[in-house]
Wavefront OBJ file of the C-alpha trace (Angstrom):
o trace
v 130.742 50.625 -48.675
v 130.781 49.454 -45.323
v 129.460 46.121 -44.325
v 127.129 47.797 -41.959
v 125.656 49.771 -44.774
v 125.186 46.670 -46.821
v 123.532 45.023 -43.929
v 121.303 48.004 -43.507
v 120.400 47.898 -47.146
v 119.597 44.214 -46.882
v 117.430 44.876 -43.855
v 115.735 47.751 -45.654
v 115.187 45.499 -48.674
v 113.687 42.851 -46.496
v 111.446 45.338 -44.761
v 110.235 46.584 -48.153
v 109.477 43.048 -49.252
v 107.626 42.399 -46.053
v 105.527 45.543 -46.495
v 104.831 44.537 -50.069
v 103.752 41.118 -48.882
v 101.573 42.677 -46.207
v 99.916 44.972 -48.733
v 99.434 42.025 -51.063
v 97.820 40.102 -48.227
v 95.694 43.071 -47.217
v 94.572 43.464 -50.836
v 93.739 39.778 -51.064
v 91.938 40.021 -47.753
v 89.991 43.063 -48.928
v 89.090 41.315 -52.142
v 88.076 38.261 -50.164
v 86.008 40.390 -47.833
v 84.449 42.077 -50.860
v 83.623 38.689 -52.380
v 82.179 37.545 -49.082
v 80.207 40.735 -48.796
v 78.936 40.330 -52.341
v 77.869 36.732 -51.628
v 76.173 37.767 -48.457
v 74.368 40.456 -50.344
v 73.175 37.983 -52.910
v 72.207 35.522 -50.150
v 70.410 38.246 -48.281
v 68.464 39.184 -51.408
v 67.578 35.571 -52.033
v 66.637 34.901 -48.422
v 64.536 38.000 -48.305
v 62.805 37.978 -51.682
v 63.487 34.509 -52.984
v 65.969 33.469 -55.676
v 63.306 33.671 -58.324
v 62.914 37.389 -57.616
v 66.741 38.226 -58.070
v 68.389 39.325 -61.358
v 71.917 40.715 -62.291
v 71.817 44.375 -63.126
v 73.012 45.008 -66.691
v 74.811 48.218 -65.706
v 76.413 47.440 -62.383
v 76.722 43.714 -62.905
v 75.462 43.279 -59.387
v 72.421 41.213 -58.321
v 69.243 43.081 -57.492
v 65.485 42.501 -56.785
v 63.120 42.344 -59.736
v 60.776 45.190 -60.264
v 56.982 44.712 -60.514
v 57.258 45.059 -64.264
v 59.894 42.349 -64.330
v 57.510 39.967 -62.638
v 58.219 40.241 -58.946
v 56.311 37.420 -57.117
v 55.906 37.824 -53.358
v 54.861 34.189 -52.957
v 58.474 33.154 -53.839
v 59.892 34.863 -50.778
v 61.027 32.592 -47.890
v 59.188 34.758 -45.379
v 55.955 34.320 -47.229
v 56.524 30.576 -47.534
v 57.293 30.298 -43.837
v 54.270 32.338 -42.788
v 52.081 30.300 -45.093
v 53.323 27.085 -43.537
v 52.815 28.414 -40.038
v 49.339 29.608 -40.970
v 48.460 26.206 -42.394
v 49.605 24.507 -39.222
v 47.625 26.957 -37.041
v 44.492 26.627 -39.175
v 44.652 22.844 -38.962
v 44.960 23.058 -35.199
v 42.069 25.553 -35.109
v 39.825 23.360 -37.223
v 40.704 20.348 -35.170
v 39.696 22.292 -32.071
v 36.414 23.382 -33.615
v 35.639 19.814 -34.669
v 36.383 18.544 -31.184
v 34.250 21.189 -29.477
v 31.429 20.779 -31.986
v 31.394 17.027 -31.455
v 31.307 17.475 -27.678
v 28.476 20.038 -28.000
v 26.494 17.714 -30.263
v 26.923 14.891 -27.775
v 25.676 17.116 -24.954
v 22.663 18.227 -27.029
v 21.761 14.650 -27.897
v 21.964 13.666 -24.222
v 19.602 16.561 -23.385
v 17.248 15.726 -26.271
v 16.983 12.094 -25.214
v 16.180 13.125 -21.654
v 13.663 15.720 -22.839
v 11.776 13.248 -25.043
v 11.865 10.677 -22.244
v 10.566 13.234 -19.713
v 7.728 14.198 -22.077
v 6.696 10.571 -22.420
v 6.770 10.081 -18.646
v 4.710 13.224 -18.179
v 2.089 12.472 -20.837
v 1.799 8.753 -20.120
v 2.121 8.252 -16.390
v 1.095 4.620 -16.723
v 3.901 3.805 -19.150
v 6.368 1.246 -17.779
v 9.867 2.770 -17.658
v 11.310 -0.308 -19.322
v 9.930 1.103 -22.577
v 11.894 4.348 -21.993
v 15.240 4.348 -20.137
v 15.163 0.560 -19.980
v 16.073 0.545 -23.660
v 18.785 3.244 -23.562
v 22.159 2.251 -25.027
v 25.370 2.698 -22.968
v 27.330 5.865 -23.854
v 29.622 6.048 -20.801
v 32.814 5.647 -22.961
v 32.034 8.777 -25.007
v 35.169 10.670 -23.777
v 37.642 7.846 -24.340
v 40.740 8.733 -26.441
v 39.838 12.422 -26.753
v 43.249 13.401 -25.401
v 44.839 11.776 -28.445
v 42.439 13.523 -30.795
v 40.448 10.364 -31.540
v 36.708 11.215 -31.800
v 35.590 7.673 -32.622
v 34.082 6.851 -29.206
v 32.153 10.097 -29.001
v 30.821 9.764 -32.531
v 29.702 6.222 -31.774
v 27.909 7.499 -28.651
v 26.165 10.200 -30.659
v 24.974 7.551 -33.109
v 23.583 5.502 -30.208
v 21.817 8.583 -28.820
v 20.246 9.270 -32.224
v 18.967 5.699 -32.291
v 17.502 6.053 -28.792
v 15.796 9.344 -29.696
v 14.360 7.831 -32.863
v 13.055 4.875 -30.861
v 11.436 7.221 -28.318
v 9.795 9.219 -31.098
v 8.423 6.017 -32.598
v 7.073 5.093 -29.156
v 5.478 8.528 -28.815
v 3.876 8.183 -32.256
v 2.585 4.729 -31.322
v 1.007 5.963 -28.085
v -0.584 8.964 -29.804
v -1.862 6.553 -32.418
v -3.476 4.539 -29.615
v -5.305 7.660 -28.455
v -6.615 8.151 -31.982
v -7.474 4.443 -32.158
v -9.513 4.779 -28.964
v -11.494 7.661 -30.441
v -12.103 5.711 -33.604
v -13.206 2.563 -31.782
v -15.075 4.257 -28.932
v -18.494 4.149 -30.575
v -18.148 0.440 -31.249
v -17.534 -0.357 -27.582
v -19.536 2.419 -25.895
v -22.906 0.750 -26.246
v -26.136 2.706 -26.189
v -25.073 5.412 -23.728
v -22.135 6.557 -25.816
v -19.877 6.127 -22.739
v -17.421 3.242 -22.398
v -18.132 1.538 -19.098
v -15.259 -0.175 -17.191
v -16.460 -3.610 -18.313
v -16.457 -2.404 -21.916
v -12.804 -1.369 -21.617
v -11.220 -3.859 -19.213
v -13.660 -6.770 -19.568
v -12.829 -10.021 -21.387
v -14.271 -8.686 -24.624
v -13.341 -5.094 -23.878
v -11.218 -2.793 -25.970
v -7.972 -3.189 -23.975
v -7.734 -7.031 -23.998
v -8.634 -7.158 -27.682
v -5.957 -4.564 -28.513
v -3.337 -6.474 -26.490
v -4.260 -9.654 -28.339
v -3.782 -7.916 -31.678
v -0.503 -6.210 -30.608
v 1.307 -8.549 -28.176
v 4.088 -6.983 -26.120
v 3.192 -3.441 -27.127
v 2.697 -0.823 -24.377
v -0.925 0.376 -24.062
v -0.415 3.610 -22.111
v -1.920 5.703 -24.945
v -5.068 3.601 -24.989
v -5.434 3.799 -21.201
v -4.778 7.543 -21.200
v -7.600 8.091 -23.697
v -9.954 5.919 -21.648
v -9.115 7.657 -18.375
v -9.587 11.058 -20.027
v -13.164 10.109 -20.873
v -13.852 8.252 -17.632
v -16.905 9.494 -15.752
v -18.273 8.787 -12.302
v -20.931 6.100 -11.784
v -23.482 8.854 -11.193
v -22.667 10.503 -14.484
v -22.811 7.133 -16.208
v -26.228 6.572 -14.693
v -27.280 10.026 -15.792
v -26.089 9.269 -19.317
v -28.085 6.040 -19.239
v -31.197 7.888 -18.075
v -30.746 10.557 -20.742
v -30.311 7.927 -23.441
v -33.351 6.077 -22.156
v -35.239 9.340 -22.458
v -33.933 9.744 -26.002
v -35.057 6.224 -26.874
v -38.482 6.953 -25.401
v -38.691 10.159 -27.423
v -37.744 8.326 -30.616
v -40.298 5.616 -29.920
v -42.899 8.286 -29.179
v -42.002 10.041 -32.423
v -42.411 6.725 -34.191
v -45.918 6.424 -32.796
v -46.626 9.985 -33.979
v -45.318 9.066 -37.432
v -47.508 5.971 -37.536
v -50.503 8.077 -36.537
v -49.645 10.412 -39.435
v -49.709 7.461 -41.803
v -53.152 6.466 -40.520
v -54.285 10.080 -40.639
v -54.001 10.370 -44.416
v -57.247 10.855 -46.353
v -56.988 7.585 -48.260
v -56.329 5.440 -45.160
v -59.047 2.897 -44.350
v -58.572 0.257 -41.649
v -60.858 -2.124 -43.542
v -58.106 -2.422 -46.151
v -55.987 -4.153 -43.485
v -58.576 -6.263 -41.647
v -62.230 -7.077 -42.046
v -62.468 -8.390 -38.483
v -64.829 -5.887 -36.815
v -63.740 -6.784 -33.281
v -60.107 -6.232 -34.295
v -61.099 -2.927 -35.890
v -62.731 -1.920 -32.599
v -59.571 -2.809 -30.659
v -57.551 -0.805 -33.201
v -59.843 2.230 -32.773
v -59.247 2.093 -29.004
v -55.473 1.725 -29.304
v -55.090 4.744 -31.578
v -56.625 6.948 -28.901
v -53.554 6.327 -26.762
v -51.134 9.233 -26.841
v -48.336 7.394 -25.017
v -46.482 4.853 -27.136
v -45.736 2.744 -24.012
v -49.436 2.198 -23.428
v -49.704 1.088 -27.061
v -46.781 -1.363 -26.761
v -48.080 -2.698 -23.450
v -51.497 -3.241 -25.013
v -50.062 -5.023 -28.047
v -47.721 -7.188 -25.933
v -50.492 -8.196 -23.545
v -52.944 -9.186 -26.308
v -52.604 -13.002 -26.270
v -53.246 -13.804 -29.955
v -50.713 -11.360 -31.379
v -53.244 -10.360 -34.049
v -53.507 -6.775 -32.875
v -49.745 -6.228 -33.074
v -49.660 -7.932 -36.456
v -52.351 -5.502 -37.654
v -50.183 -2.500 -36.772
v -47.163 -4.114 -38.410
v -49.196 -4.618 -41.581
v -49.990 -0.887 -41.628
v -46.291 0.069 -41.566
v -43.689 -2.560 -40.757
v -40.713 -0.152 -40.688
v -42.221 2.294 -38.220
v -43.453 -0.452 -35.881
v -40.030 -2.119 -35.973
v -38.401 1.210 -35.089
v -40.837 1.804 -32.214
v -40.187 -1.620 -30.707
v -36.438 -1.301 -31.351
v -36.207 1.961 -29.417
v -38.392 0.493 -26.697
v -36.056 -2.515 -26.342
v -33.069 -0.175 -26.088
v -34.478 1.152 -22.811
v -34.077 -2.235 -21.129
v -30.719 -2.896 -22.769
v -29.402 0.407 -21.444
v -30.137 -0.625 -17.874
v -28.381 -3.980 -18.229
v -25.435 -2.246 -19.915
v -25.139 0.161 -16.993
v -25.246 -2.700 -14.503
v -22.487 -4.432 -16.457
v -24.500 -7.626 -16.848
v -26.082 -9.326 -19.835
v -29.728 -8.864 -20.701
v -30.752 -12.377 -19.679
v -29.254 -11.987 -16.229
v -30.801 -8.552 -15.807
v -34.238 -9.811 -16.822
v -33.845 -12.686 -14.381
v -33.164 -10.264 -11.524
v -36.132 -8.114 -12.558
v -38.376 -11.161 -12.673
v -37.297 -12.260 -9.216
v -38.133 -8.839 -7.793
v -41.440 -8.750 -9.706
v -42.591 -12.131 -8.344
v -41.671 -11.064 -4.817
v -43.697 -7.861 -5.067
v -46.576 -9.592 -6.870
v -47.115 -11.802 -3.816
v -47.998 -8.682 -1.814
v -50.618 -7.151 -4.146
v -54.296 -7.617 -3.333
v -56.105 -6.476 -6.482
v -55.865 -6.711 -10.239
v -55.493 -2.933 -10.415
v -52.429 -3.080 -8.145
v -51.033 -5.959 -10.215
v -51.482 -3.997 -13.442
v -49.736 -0.961 -11.945
v -46.850 -3.183 -10.789
v -46.669 -4.717 -14.278
v -46.599 -1.297 -15.974
v -43.798 -0.113 -13.687
v -41.715 -3.275 -14.049
v -41.781 -3.705 -17.836
v -40.516 -0.178 -18.497
v -36.947 -1.503 -18.510
v -37.606 -4.841 -20.205
v -36.579 -5.301 -23.815
v -38.142 -8.680 -24.594
v -41.806 -9.013 -25.612
v -41.726 -12.637 -24.486
v -40.481 -11.621 -21.042
v -43.433 -9.236 -20.785
v -45.844 -12.013 -21.750
v -44.298 -14.251 -19.081
v -44.724 -11.517 -16.477
v -48.347 -10.993 -17.498
v -48.921 -14.758 -17.325
v -47.643 -14.647 -13.737
v -50.366 -12.095 -12.933
v -53.032 -14.331 -14.516
v -51.737 -17.320 -12.527
v -52.023 -15.316 -9.319
v -55.685 -14.697 -10.068
v -56.603 -18.320 -10.744
v -55.524 -18.399 -14.371
v -58.139 -15.932 -15.588
v -57.732 -14.228 -18.982
v -56.919 -10.738 -17.752
v -56.168 -9.164 -21.113
v -59.615 -7.500 -21.456
v -59.318 -6.146 -17.921
v -55.794 -4.898 -18.628
v -56.953 -3.205 -21.835
v -59.699 -1.486 -19.829
v -56.995 -0.420 -17.369
v -54.946 1.066 -20.211
v -57.986 2.641 -21.873
v -59.491 4.319 -18.835
v -59.506 7.633 -20.724
v -60.508 6.170 -24.081
v -63.875 7.110 -25.607
v -65.006 3.874 -27.243
v -67.704 5.704 -29.188
v -65.350 8.251 -30.752
v -64.709 8.010 -34.467
v -61.226 6.590 -35.084
v -60.595 9.270 -37.681
v -61.274 11.977 -35.089
v -58.793 10.166 -32.823
v -56.202 10.125 -35.574
v -56.556 13.835 -36.342
v -56.407 14.860 -32.693
v -52.693 14.155 -32.818
v -52.222 17.359 -34.784
v -53.228 19.356 -31.705
v -50.094 18.260 -29.847
v -47.888 20.635 -31.826
v -49.957 23.533 -30.460
v -49.444 22.639 -26.793
v -47.089 25.259 -25.285
v -43.982 24.222 -23.377
v -45.000 23.225 -19.881
v -48.678 23.208 -20.828
v -51.204 20.394 -21.161
v -53.804 21.753 -23.575
v -53.410 23.149 -27.100
v -53.305 26.929 -27.364
v -56.237 28.461 -29.252
v -54.071 31.519 -29.911
v -51.321 29.388 -31.478
v -53.906 27.663 -33.686
v -55.315 31.024 -34.772
v -51.839 32.380 -35.576
v -50.977 29.268 -37.626
v -54.141 29.562 -39.709
v -53.832 33.333 -39.931
v -50.511 32.985 -41.741
v -52.350 31.509 -44.739
v -53.572 33.979 -47.320
v -56.563 33.663 -49.716
v -54.718 31.550 -52.276
v -53.332 29.165 -49.675
v -56.682 28.719 -47.926
v -58.406 27.425 -51.059
v -57.523 23.797 -50.353
v -58.816 24.101 -46.768
v -62.053 25.696 -47.935
v -62.587 22.960 -50.499
v -62.128 20.266 -47.837
v -64.217 21.817 -45.055
v -66.559 24.500 -46.462
v -65.935 26.137 -43.110
v -64.509 29.486 -44.245
v -66.232 32.779 -44.891
v -65.890 33.677 -48.549
v -63.187 36.276 -49.437
v -65.892 38.357 -51.143
v -69.173 39.467 -49.499
v -72.457 39.876 -51.477
v -73.794 43.187 -50.160
v -76.635 44.604 -52.240
v -74.949 48.020 -52.555
v -74.380 51.014 -50.257
v -77.076 52.999 -48.443
v -78.663 55.569 -50.771
v -77.894 58.460 -48.433
v -74.219 57.783 -48.903
v -74.014 57.802 -52.638
v -76.768 55.538 -53.884
v -76.185 51.996 -54.981
v -72.523 51.169 -54.979
v -70.708 47.868 -55.501
v -72.814 44.774 -55.060
v -69.837 42.992 -53.424
v -66.841 43.906 -51.308
v -63.630 42.051 -50.360
v -63.251 40.971 -46.759
v -60.187 42.811 -45.375
v -57.124 40.692 -44.573
v -58.891 37.454 -45.504
v -57.048 34.419 -44.072
v -57.993 30.951 -42.894
v -57.504 32.124 -39.323
v -59.963 34.996 -39.679
v -62.490 33.161 -41.885
v -62.744 29.822 -40.019
v -66.161 28.838 -38.617
v -67.842 30.908 -41.330
v -69.480 29.355 -44.359
v -70.104 29.778 -48.047
v -71.933 28.234 -50.973
v -70.465 29.556 -54.178
v -70.559 33.082 -52.772
v -74.394 33.135 -52.719
v -74.945 31.934 -49.174
v -72.280 33.268 -46.889
v -71.961 33.684 -43.132
v -69.467 35.652 -41.183
v -66.922 33.903 -39.026
v -66.739 35.090 -35.391
v -63.801 37.290 -36.446
v -65.626 39.043 -39.304
v -68.860 39.290 -37.353
v -67.102 41.169 -34.548
v -64.957 43.105 -37.037
v -67.885 44.431 -39.100
v -69.940 45.228 -36.008
v -67.045 47.304 -34.697
v -66.479 49.100 -38.011
v -70.181 49.896 -38.281
v -70.184 51.238 -34.746
v -67.174 53.428 -35.582
v -68.973 54.777 -38.654
v -72.052 55.439 -36.581
v -70.018 57.431 -34.056
v -68.265 59.449 -36.760
v -71.567 60.373 -38.430
v -73.042 61.181 -35.040
v -70.195 63.619 -34.353
v -70.970 65.446 -37.601
v -74.689 65.469 -36.682
v -75.807 66.973 -40.045
v -79.552 66.631 -39.237
v -79.375 67.060 -35.510
v -79.598 63.322 -34.829
v -77.759 60.237 -36.177
v -79.523 59.151 -39.351
v -79.549 55.616 -40.840
v -79.124 57.262 -44.229
v -75.622 58.179 -43.193
v -74.347 55.211 -41.190
v -76.389 52.654 -43.070
v -78.414 49.531 -42.406
v -78.077 47.819 -45.764
v -74.706 45.991 -45.322
v -72.176 46.542 -42.547
v -69.284 45.305 -44.685
v -69.336 48.651 -46.531
v -68.584 50.561 -43.320
v -64.810 50.391 -43.688
v -64.777 51.739 -47.235
v -67.202 54.534 -46.270
v -64.942 55.578 -43.371
v -61.873 55.590 -45.617
v -63.590 57.572 -48.414
v -65.301 60.088 -46.170
v -62.931 60.505 -43.215
v -59.529 59.494 -44.611
v -56.903 56.830 -44.018
v -56.020 57.869 -40.489
v -59.552 57.456 -39.158
v -59.877 54.205 -41.083
v -56.641 52.838 -39.559
v -57.839 53.641 -36.036
v -61.210 52.006 -36.615
v -59.570 48.982 -38.287
v -57.123 48.491 -35.397
v -59.966 48.367 -32.864
v -62.077 46.087 -35.050
v -59.147 43.714 -35.783
v -58.462 43.209 -32.070
v -62.127 42.542 -31.316
v -62.319 40.118 -34.241
v -59.162 38.293 -33.151
v -60.422 37.924 -29.580
v -63.767 36.616 -30.823
v -62.091 34.057 -33.115
v -59.725 32.772 -30.384
v -62.650 32.518 -27.975
v -64.558 30.405 -30.520
v -61.534 28.126 -31.083
v -61.250 27.645 -27.320
v -64.888 26.666 -27.075
v -64.643 24.212 -29.987
v -61.581 22.579 -28.382
v -63.380 22.371 -25.078
v -66.421 20.696 -26.685
v -64.131 18.168 -28.371
v -66.789 17.014 -30.826
v -69.179 18.202 -33.475
v -68.830 19.477 -37.016
v -66.747 22.538 -36.120
v -64.313 20.359 -34.118
v -63.998 17.892 -36.977
v -63.474 20.712 -39.523
v -60.795 22.304 -37.344
v -58.920 19.001 -36.939
v -59.176 18.372 -40.670
v -57.761 21.829 -41.463
v -54.895 21.479 -38.972
v -54.127 18.004 -40.289
v -53.929 19.389 -43.828
v -51.849 22.327 -42.602
v -49.396 19.898 -40.973
v -48.941 18.020 -44.239
v -48.332 21.234 -46.203
l 1 2 3 4 5 6 7 8 9 10 11 12 13 14 15 16 17 18 19 20 21 22 23 24 25 26 27 28 29 30 31 32 33 34 35 36 37 38 39 40 41 42 43 44 45 46 47 48 49 50 51 52 53 54 55 56 57 58 59 60 61 62 63 64 65 66 67 68 69 70 71 72 73 74 75 76 77 78 79 80 81 82 83 84 85 86 87 88 89 90 91 92 93 94 95 96 97 98 99 100 101 102 103 104 105 106 107 108 109 110 111 112 113 114 115 116 117 118 119 120 121 122 123 124 125 126 127 128 129 130 131 132 133 134 135 136 137 138 139 140 141 142 143 144 145 146 147 148 149 150 151 152 153 154 155 156 157 158 159 160 161 162 163 164 165 166 167 168 169 170 171 172 173 174 175 176 177 178 179 180 181 182 183 184 185 186 187 188 189 190 191 192 193 194 195 196 197 198 199 200 201 202 203 204 205 206 207 208 209 210 211 212 213 214 215 216 217 218 219 220 221 222 223 224 225 226 227 228 229 230 231 232 233 234 235 236 237 238 239 240 241 242 243 244 245 246 247 248 249 250 251 252 253 254 255 256 257 258 259 260 261 262 263 264 265 266 267 268 269 270 271 272 273 274 275 276 277 278 279 280 281 282 283 284 285 286 287 288 289 290 291 292 293 294 295 296 297 298 299 300 301 302 303 304 305 306 307 308 309 310 311 312 313 314 315 316 317 318 319 320 321 322 323 324 325 326 327 328 329 330 331 332 333 334 335 336 337 338 339 340 341 342 343 344 345 346 347 348 349 350 351 352 353 354 355 356 357 358 359 360 361 362 363 364 365 366 367 368 369 370 371 372 373 374 375 376 377 378 379 380 381 382 383 384 385 386 387 388 389 390 391 392 393 394 395 396 397 398 399 400 401 402 403 404 405 406 407 408 409 410 411 412 413 414 415 416 417 418 419 420 421 422 423 424 425 426 427 428 429 430 431 432 433 434 435 436 437 438 439 440 441 442 443 444 445 446 447 448 449 450 451 452 453 454 455 456 457 458 459 460 461 462 463 464 465 466 467 468 469 470 471 472 473 474 475 476 477 478 479 480 481 482 483 484 485 486 487 488 489 490 491 492 493 494 495 496 497 498 499 500 501 502 503 504 505 506 507 508 509 510 511 512 513 514 515 516 517 518 519 520 521 522 523 524 525 526 527 528 529 530 531 532 533 534 535 536 537 538 539 540 541 542 543 544 545 546 547 548 549 550 551 552 553 554 555 556 557 558 559 560 561 562 563 564 565 566 567 568 569 570 571 572 573 574 575 576 577 578 579 580 581 582 583 584 585 586 587 588 589 590 591 592 593 594 595 596 597 598 599 600 601 602 603 604 605 606 607
């Protein structure tokens, strides 16, 4: 074998070994690549689903993802874990942002609320010093410090300060509103008699404002002043209020005099039970004729001994005290309006009185000046001093009798005091704007009383026609003897007054029933005449025995309609006749009928 062949064989052998080595390396590389691929697969499964979700398959021996039955858990996957972490970070940032914005919004709202409450206070209480509002605000200018670093401490501190300011403003508002309520509660105590607080009663040394400031030092008083200003009236309105209250006091005093007259008007009252002094009784009888309480007070104040006033006080101390109290209020009201005390006011009045007294020429003029001046005086002693000045002007004479004559110009000294007392009942029958009592009103008042109610008047006066008339029967031509008595139609005290009765045996018609029966008899006469059964009216048919039967005859013979027509005419004529009689009795002002009427009205008033 040639060397070349051997060499070729060696080369071929070498080449075969090299190829074998290459294949061995390729196989190793393939196996390595397979191992790497297998590891990557396992890593990929783990990275995708999480190691806890990977198991080795029993058949293939290769790793795989668990099935749902095998307990696959998505929360073990890295993706889920990463997303959850990212979500948590984002949510935290989101919440932090919301907290920041919410805190800023709350700060802004608190700033606005503080300004709104402050503006309301400034608007409602214009007199409130601003030091009680913005002067007490806390500094919140550093609210935005450190926000860029996420620190909300400064802003939260500012919000807390704003809340404190708002709370303080609300307390201030409550305090001022409380002052308004306090003013209303205390107003009556400071307002005096007029019911209006005058400037001196609010700002004066003893006024409401200084006393409140003394009790609450350092406290604003804008609420108190607001309430006062709201009720502030002009001087003219204050004067009008004074005049109205003076009128009210006069009315109350006048009512007191009316009440005292009522006490003396009672049936069991007898002046001799209070004094046996006949001259004092005579003075009393003259005083009670006065209708105006001022004339009474002036008379009592001018009487030098004081006995006459003491007599009236002994009759009823409470009523007399009330009369004089209301009378004193009239003078106090004037001094209150002037803003001066009573003593100073009386001094000014006295000075003016003395000046004017120097110019008068007669006692009459002096008395008129005295009456005019003392209207606004509250002190009885002051009045006595003024009257003494008049007596001094006229050489120290005792002018009380002359003054009483001046007051009693219209007094009838011969009139019974008990007539005088009862005449007061007539005042309630004087129409508005009128001067004299209305006879029609008196008739209507008495006419509202029926037979049962009039019994007590009849017993006291014997001035009423009896409810039943003794007749002697009907005319024979109209049915023979009928009832021996008949009821008076619509019997009332109004219709029956000024009649008379004695147990039903002696009875007279009142003006009403006289006119009523005359009219009914005339109607019967006319009805019978229209029938004309005998050619001429016959007394057998319209009767002469007793006119009170006429109404029943008309009703029985001609029916209810004809009776109603006749009754309507007769009732009007009777009413007119009764009112005319009342007018005449009032005009006479004396006599038995006048006394009976006053007695009946006095009893009616008490019922």
